[in-house]
N, C-alpha and C positions, 0 to 999 in steps of 0.2 A: 504494500500499499504506500503510494507516494502522496504525501500531503504537502501542498504548497506552503511555504513560509515567506515572510514572518507572520506571527499570530497577533490577533486582538484577543485577549484573555477575558472571558466572561465569568463573573463571580455570582451572578444571580442574586437572590435575596438572602445570602448566607449570613448567619450571625455567629457561627462557630468557626474559628480559624482552621480547624481540621477539615471542615466541609469544602474548603478551597485548596486542598493539598495538591490537586492536579495543577491548577494555575500557579500556585506557589512553587511547585517543583520545577515546572517548565521555566518560570522566570528566574529561578535560582541557578539551574544547571545550563540553561540555554538563553541567557539574557540578550544575546545578539539576535535572537529570533522573536523577541517579545516587544512589540511597539507600545503597548499600553494595556490598561484594564478597562472593563466596563462593568459597572455595578447596577443591579436591579433595585426595585423599590424595597426599602427596608433593609438593605445590606449594611452591615455594621463592621465589616472586616475589609482589610486592604492587603495587597501584596506589594505595596510600595511603588507601583508604577503610576504613570500619569493617567488620570481618568479622561477617557476620550469618547467623543461621539463617533458614529460610523463615518461621517465625512472626514473628521480629523484622522481617524485610523487609516482610511484609504489614502489620504494625502501623505501619510507617513509610510505608505507602502505595504500596509497589511494585506495579505492575500486570503487568510483563513480566519474565520471567527471560531475560536476554540472554546467549547463549553467546558469551563475549567472547574466546575464545582460538582459535588456529589451529594446525594441524600440517601436516606434509608430506602432500599429497593431500587435505586438508580433510575427513577422515573423523571419524565419531563413535565414540569408544571406548565400551566397555560401561559405564564409569563415567559418561560424559556422558549416555548414554541413560537410565540410572537417575536421574541428577540431573534431567533433563527430566521424567521421570515423577513424581518427587517434587514438583517445582514445580507441575505440573498438579494433583496431589492437594491442594496448598495453595491452589488457586484462581487460580494465575497463568497468564497467557499465556506462550508460549515463542517467542523469535525467535532465528534462527541465520543466520550468514553463511557457514557451511561449505558445501563443495561437496556433501557428502552431505546430502540433504534430510531434514528432520523428517518430511515426508510419505512417505518411503520406509520408515518404521518403523511397522508395523501397530499395535503396542502403544501408541505415542505418539498415533497418529491416533485409536484407539479411546478412549483416556483423555481426549483433548481433546474429543471429541464427547460423552462421558458427562458431563464436568464443564462443558461449554459454554464453553470457552476457545478462544482464537485461536492458530493456529500460523502463523508468518511465516518463510518461506524467502526471504531477500533476494537470494540468488544465483540467482533464477529470472528469466531475461530475458523480455521480452515475447514472446508467442507468434508474432507476425508482425513481421519486420524486413525492411528493404530493403538491398540492396547499396549501397555508396557510389557517388556520382555524380561527385565532384570538382568539381561546379559551384559557382562562387563564390557565397556567400550574404552578406547584409548583416550587419553587426555586427563587433565586435572581440573577439578571442579570444587568451588566453594559455594555453599548455600547459606544465605542469611535466614536465621530463624528468630522467633520472638516470643516474649512472654504474653503478648497481646497484639491486637491489630493496631496500626498507626503508631508504632513505636520507633520507626526510622529504618526499616529494613531496606527500602529503596535508596535512601540517602546514604546509608552505610555501604551498600554495594558500590554505588558510584564513587564515594569517597575512597574506598579501597582500590578501585580501578585507577583512580588518579594517582594514589601513592605508589602502586606497583609500576605504573608506566613511568613515573618519575625515577624509578630505580631500574629502568630498562628491562622490566619484566613484561612479557606479552600478557595482556589481560583484557577481557571484553565483558562488559555488562550485558547480561541477558535478561530482558524485561519480561515480566509476567503480569503486569497490571497496566491500566490505561495510561497513567502518568509516565511510567517508565517507557512505554511504547512511543509516546509523543517525544520523549527526550532522546531515545535511542534510534528512533526511526523505524523500528520493527520489534517484533517479539511475539509472545503467545498470551492472549487474554485468558489466563488460566481459570478465572472464576466463571467464565462463560463456556467452558469445556464440559461436556457430559462426563459424569463422575467416572465411568469405566475407562475413560481415555485420558485422564489427567496424567498419570505416570508416563504413558506413551507420548503425550504431547510434550512433556519435558525432555524426554529422550530425543524428540525431533528438534526442540529448541536448542539443545546442546548436544549435537552429534559427536562422533569420534573426532578427536583433535590430535594432530601429530606434530605440532610445531613447538611443543614444550610450554605453551602458554596456558593461562587460566581462564575458564569460564566462570564468571561471578554471577550466580543466579539469584535474582530477586525473590525473596520469600514472600509468602502471603499468610495472613491469619496467624493462628497459634494452635498448637496441639491442645491447649487448655481452653480454647474458646468454643462453647457449645455450638455456635453457628458455623464456624469456619475451620474446625479441626480437620474435616475431611480433605479440604484442598491442601492444607498444610502437610498432611500425611502423604498425599499423592505426590507433592513436590519432593519430599524426602526420598521417596522410593524411586521416582523418575530421575532425579538429579544424580543419584549414586555419588553423593558428595565425598570428596576426600577430606574436606575440612568444613567445619561449621563456624559461623560468626553469630554469637548470641546478641540480640538487640533488646533493649529495655528502656523504659522511661523512668527516670529517677522520681520517686515519690508516688508513682501510680500504684494504688493498692486494690482497685476494683476494675474488672473488665469494662472496656468502653461500651456504653449503652446497656450493660448488664450489671447493675450495682449489687445484685445478689450473689455474684461470683467473684471470689477473690483472685487476684493475680498470683500465680505460683511463685515460690522462691526461685531465685536464679539457679540454685543447685538442683532443685527438682526439675525445672524446665530443661536445663542442659542435659541432665541424665536421661530424661524421657526422649528427647530428640536424638541423642546418640544411640539409644536403644533402638528406636524406630529406623534410623538410618542404616544400622548394621544389617538389615535384611538384604540390601543390595550392595553395600560396601562394608564388610566386617572391619576394615582398617580405618574407618573414619575417626577423626580427632577434632577437638575444639581448639581454635587458635586465638580467640580473643573475644572481648565484649565491647559492643558499641553502646554507650550509655547516653541517652538523650537527656541533657541537663538544662534544657532551655528554660525551665522554671526556677533555676538556681542562679545565684550570683557567681562570679568567677571563682572566688575562694571556695565556696561550698561545692561547686562543680568539681574542682580538683580533689577535694576531700572525698567526695562520693566515689570518684573513679578509683582513688587509692584504696578505699574500703573494699570495693569489689575485687580489686587485684589481690588484696590480702585474703579474701574469702575463697576465691576460685583459683588463684595461682596463674591467672592469665592476664595479658596486657588489656587494660581497659581505658578507652578514650571516648570523647564526644566527637562524632564524625564531623559535625559542623564547626564546633568551637575549637577543637584541638587537631582535627584530622586524624587519620588512622595510621600514621607512620610506624608506630611501634607494633601495631597489629600486622602490617605488611611485612615488617622485618621478621616477626615471629613466623609468619607463613613461609617466607623464603628460607628461613633457618630450618624449619621442620621438614621441608621438602627438598633441601639441597641434595644434589646427587652424591651418593657415597663415593669416596675416593679410596681405591685399594691401598692397603698399607704397603 
């Protein structure tokens, strides 16, 4: 799927910063492709870009109106449909990562055909997928796993890619969610894949690799989340990871949107993920922890990372505030080729 850039990022009527993580992720990792933002009625969040009208965005070169927010169920509100129609009338393409497809709206389809613009539904998996085989394939893979949803698995994978490349290690981010797909330009919308094909789709996303480099696979959900544990398990089995990167948000004690469910301890979460991953790679190891410390001041963030290091014996850093340099070095050290005596 080729989506024309740059983007005008639509925030809808979001009031929760996490609801605009798609727009925020694109603006953070691909600022050169983000000309501005557009907020809907009642929106109380911002991603720090200029607020633009359609005419202003087109004047700045925007080619695609990117629906950059999400809600429970991934549905399009009436306001979002109207915004998409207005973007089309302004001559822009429209791209969406919501579960509800642009192509499911006859008015949007008709307007796009009339104005000769492109509609892109990135949560549309390939028409034909295979079930997983569990057969070991060449190459090295790391999977980001988490204590909960929205704790930084995508940011951590991209930050680790940056650190490894800075050390002249071949590494490629493999996107499994809509935001990552917009950033990477491709990937597998894993939460839209029929359950029986999840592990197989990850095998397709990260096929055999013979250049000595790493595939850094974006994780989804959590083994401990009642709603999303299934996709997390399928990712573990399909990735056949050699290494796991554990992601957590400092201070979060309850599952997002599920206050009756406590977040697991880091020790328990890591142990269960390693146990599940051993089905397809018995030699999997943990190489680090990415701790989201965005709610803490700088001193408290460093202390929180140090505490986790003491508890787990693994390097712990905030992917955004600190980078994952020490995690990258641990990964390189653990998988350095053995030298004959």
